[in-house]
N, C-alpha and C positions, 0 to 999 in steps of 0.2 A: 208644342204639342205632343197629349198621352201617347204610347205606346199601343201596338195592336193588343198584346196581351193586358195594359193595364186594364185598357175601355172593356173589353170582353169578361177581365175581375171584379170591376167597379160593375160596367155592368152589364151581367147574366142573361137580363129579359129579352135587350135588345138585339144583341147580337144572337139567339137562339130561334128568335122565333122565326127569321123566315129557313130554317135549317127544319122545324116545327112545322109548318107549312107545307115542306115539299113535303117530308115524312107522310105528312097527312091522306096529299091528294093517291102519291103512291099508294099509301096505306087502300084509294075509298076501288084505286081501281085496281091493286090486288084481288080483293075481295069478293070484285063484279059489281062495282055499283055504279052505272054511268047517271046515274039524275048530276043532273050539275046542280042543285039544288042542297040535296044532299050530302056533294061532295065541300058546295059553301059553308055550309054548317058544319061537320066534324072539321072541319079548317079551325075555323073560333074554336071551336070547345078546342080542342087540338094543343095549336094558338099559348091560350091560359096556364095552360100545363106551366111555360119556362112562370113566368110571373108569379106562380105558384112556388113553385123551386124558390124563387128571390125571397117571398115573406118568409118561408120558413123558414129562412138560413137564416134572413135578417131578423128574425123571432128567437133564434136557436145565438148567434150573437152577445143579443142583448140578455140575455138571461144568464150566460156566461161574463156577461163581463157586473153581473153584479154580483 
């Protein structure tokens, strides 16, 4: 069984997405958004941030290996 540290290192998107979702909801509340649909769509957009970061890291790792 993998340690939590190695899971977070190997799969950053899966481990960061719940945190991003919580941040999206808190941010929506902070700026005064009360519409559930808007909060839902903000959450979806922000949930892709970790995936984009992971994609960028993988791309940069592949470039450095060449």
